C-alpha positions as a LaTeX table, in Angstrom:
\begin{tabular}{lrrr}
\hline
Residue & $x$ (\AA) & $y$ (\AA) & $z$ (\AA) \\
\hline
Met1 & $-19.20$ & $-13.13$ & $-8.11$ \\
Leu2 & $-19.80$ & $-16.68$ & $-7.04$ \\
Leu3 & $-23.21$ & $-16.23$ & $-5.43$ \\
Pro4 & $-25.19$ & $-15.89$ & $-8.68$ \\
Ile5 & $-23.36$ & $-18.86$ & $-10.19$ \\
Val6 & $-23.98$ & $-21.04$ & $-7.13$ \\
Gly7 & $-27.60$ & $-19.88$ & $-6.84$ \\
Val8 & $-28.50$ & $-20.50$ & $-10.46$ \\
Ser9 & $-26.63$ & $-23.80$ & $-10.50$ \\
Ser10 & $-28.49$ & $-24.99$ & $-7.40$ \\
Ala11 & $-31.85$ & $-23.96$ & $-8.85$ \\
Val12 & $-31.13$ & $-25.70$ & $-12.18$ \\
Tyr13 & $-30.00$ & $-28.85$ & $-10.35$ \\
Gly14 & $-33.20$ & $-28.72$ & $-8.30$ \\
Ile15 & $-35.33$ & $-28.37$ & $-11.43$ \\
Tyr16 & $-33.52$ & $-31.38$ & $-12.91$ \\
Lys17 & $-34.22$ & $-33.44$ & $-9.78$ \\
Val18 & $-37.89$ & $-32.40$ & $-9.70$ \\
Ala19 & $-38.25$ & $-33.26$ & $-13.40$ \\
Asn20 & $-36.94$ & $-36.75$ & $-12.60$ \\
Gly21 & $-39.51$ & $-37.23$ & $-9.85$ \\
Asp22 & $-37.27$ & $-36.54$ & $-6.83$ \\
Gly23 & $-39.08$ & $-34.34$ & $-4.26$ \\
Glu24 & $-35.73$ & $-33.30$ & $-2.77$ \\
Gly25 & $-35.27$ & $-31.07$ & $-5.82$ \\
Trp26 & $-37.61$ & $-28.43$ & $-4.38$ \\
Ala27 & $-35.13$ & $-27.84$ & $-1.57$ \\
Trp28 & $-32.41$ & $-27.22$ & $-4.16$ \\
Val29 & $-34.66$ & $-24.83$ & $-6.09$ \\
Gly30 & $-35.51$ & $-22.95$ & $-2.88$ \\
Ala31 & $-31.87$ & $-22.76$ & $-1.82$ \\
Gly32 & $-30.84$ & $-21.52$ & $-5.26$ \\
Leu33 & $-33.50$ & $-18.82$ & $-5.28$ \\
Ala34 & $-32.56$ & $-17.77$ & $-1.72$ \\
Ile35 & $-28.91$ & $-17.42$ & $-2.75$ \\
Val36 & $-29.82$ & $-15.30$ & $-5.80$ \\
Val37 & $-32.09$ & $-13.06$ & $-3.68$ \\
Ala38 & $-29.34$ & $-12.73$ & $-1.04$ \\
Asp39 & $-26.92$ & $-11.68$ & $-3.79$ \\
Ile40 & $-29.32$ & $-9.01$ & $-5.04$ \\
Val41 & $-29.83$ & $-7.66$ & $-1.51$ \\
Ile42 & $-26.07$ & $-7.56$ & $-0.88$ \\
Asp43 & $-25.49$ & $-5.76$ & $-4.19$ \\
Leu44 & $-28.15$ & $-3.15$ & $-3.37$ \\
Leu45 & $-26.69$ & $-2.53$ & 0.08 \\
Trp46 & $-23.13$ & $-2.15$ & $-1.19$ \\
Ala47 & $-24.24$ & 0.07 & $-4.07$ \\
Asn48 & $-26.03$ & 2.42 & $-1.66$ \\
Pro49 & $-24.53$ & 5.94 & $-2.04$ \\
Lys50 & $-24.58$ & 6.43 & 1.74 \\
Val51 & $-22.32$ & 3.41 & 2.17 \\
Ser52 & $-19.93$ & 4.29 & $-0.65$ \\
Arg53 & $-19.64$ & 8.01 & 0.22 \\
Ser54 & $-16.07$ & 8.96 & 1.03 \\
Asp55 & $-15.02$ & 11.10 & 3.98 \\
Glu56 & $-12.23$ & 12.39 & 1.69 \\
Pro57 & $-13.96$ & 13.19 & $-1.62$ \\
Asp58 & $-10.88$ & 14.92 & $-3.10$ \\
Leu59 & $-8.58$ & 11.98 & $-2.47$ \\
Asn60 & $-6.53$ & 11.28 & $-5.62$ \\
Arg61 & $-7.83$ & 14.50 & $-7.19$ \\
Arg62 & $-4.68$ & 16.50 & $-6.60$ \\
Gly63 & $-5.91$ & 19.66 & $-8.33$ \\
Ala64 & $-9.01$ & 19.81 & $-6.13$ \\
Glu65 & $-6.86$ & 19.29 & $-3.04$ \\
Leu66 & $-4.89$ & 22.44 & $-3.93$ \\
Val67 & $-7.91$ & 24.78 & $-3.94$ \\
Gly68 & $-7.37$ & 27.50 & $-1.34$ \\
Gln69 & $-3.59$ & 27.03 & $-1.12$ \\
Met70 & $-0.93$ & 29.59 & $-1.99$ \\
Val71 & 1.43 & 28.63 & $-4.83$ \\
Val72 & 4.45 & 30.29 & $-6.48$ \\
Val73 & 4.41 & 31.42 & $-10.11$ \\
Val74 & 7.30 & 29.93 & $-12.13$ \\
Glu75 & 6.23 & 31.08 & $-15.61$ \\
Ala76 & 4.65 & 34.52 & $-16.14$ \\
Met77 & 0.92 & 34.69 & $-16.71$ \\
Ala78 & $-0.72$ & 37.36 & $-18.84$ \\
Pro79 & $-4.41$ & 38.29 & $-18.63$ \\
Gly80 & $-6.42$ & 35.55 & $-20.33$ \\
Gly81 & $-3.27$ & 33.53 & $-20.95$ \\
Arg82 & $-1.63$ & 30.62 & $-19.24$ \\
Gly83 & 1.51 & 30.25 & $-17.22$ \\
Ala84 & 2.86 & 27.83 & $-14.68$ \\
Val85 & 2.90 & 27.59 & $-10.90$ \\
Arg86 & 4.73 & 25.33 & $-8.47$ \\
Ala87 & 2.72 & 23.48 & $-5.85$ \\
Gly88 & 5.00 & 21.38 & $-3.68$ \\
Asp89 & 7.33 & 19.56 & $-6.05$ \\
Thr90 & 5.03 & 19.75 & $-9.08$ \\
Val91 & 4.70 & 22.42 & $-11.75$ \\
Trp92 & 1.11 & 22.98 & $-12.87$ \\
Val93 & $-0.33$ & 24.87 & $-15.82$ \\
Ala94 & $-2.31$ & 27.81 & $-14.45$ \\
Glu95 & $-4.57$ & 30.58 & $-15.70$ \\
Gly96 & $-6.63$ & 33.38 & $-14.27$ \\
Cys97 & $-4.62$ & 36.45 & $-13.33$ \\
Thr98 & $-1.58$ & 38.50 & $-14.29$ \\
Ala99 & 1.49 & 37.42 & $-12.33$ \\
Ala100 & 5.25 & 37.48 & $-12.70$ \\
Pro101 & 7.65 & 34.66 & $-11.79$ \\
Gly102 & 8.14 & 34.52 & $-8.03$ \\
Asp103 & 4.71 & 36.01 & $-7.20$ \\
Arg104 & 2.45 & 34.09 & $-4.84$ \\
Val105 & $-1.10$ & 33.40 & $-6.01$ \\
Lys106 & $-4.03$ & 31.54 & $-4.53$ \\
Val107 & $-5.59$ & 28.51 & $-6.20$ \\
Ala108 & $-9.28$ & 29.37 & $-6.69$ \\
Gly109 & $-10.36$ & 26.30 & $-8.66$ \\
Val110 & $-9.38$ & 23.66 & $-11.15$ \\
Lys111 & $-10.40$ & 22.93 & $-14.76$ \\
Gly112 & $-9.24$ & 19.42 & $-15.55$ \\
Thr113 & $-5.45$ & 19.65 & $-15.07$ \\
Val114 & $-5.29$ & 23.46 & $-15.20$ \\
Leu115 & $-5.31$ & 25.41 & $-11.94$ \\
Val116 & $-7.37$ & 28.58 & $-11.85$ \\
Val117 & $-5.51$ & 31.14 & $-9.74$ \\
Glu118 & $-6.24$ & 34.59 & $-8.38$ \\
Ala119 & $-3.98$ & 37.37 & $-7.12$ \\
Thr120 & $-3.62$ & 37.78 & $-3.39$ \\
\hline
\end{tabular}
């Protein structure tokens, strides 16, 4: 956050010195421009998708982490309706298949905060 401020400030100071007849001002202008260019390059490198790609893309997306796991039905689910399943210590709203309380179902996907389950 400071690089653009320092770069622009240096360049403006250099322009002021050049306007007053001091040749040293060109060094300030050059340094200011170099700092601004360095900031742009750093921003482009850090914003590169290859650099910011996560090796754990489902981190903090708990529903996505549950896909493929077996869960226990705690509230009956009718065809086309919703029920509830327990995954670990959390009860999730679920939909997708007919199941009675106590049945084990597999998490096939997630729609927002609703787990899509299928019979096993």
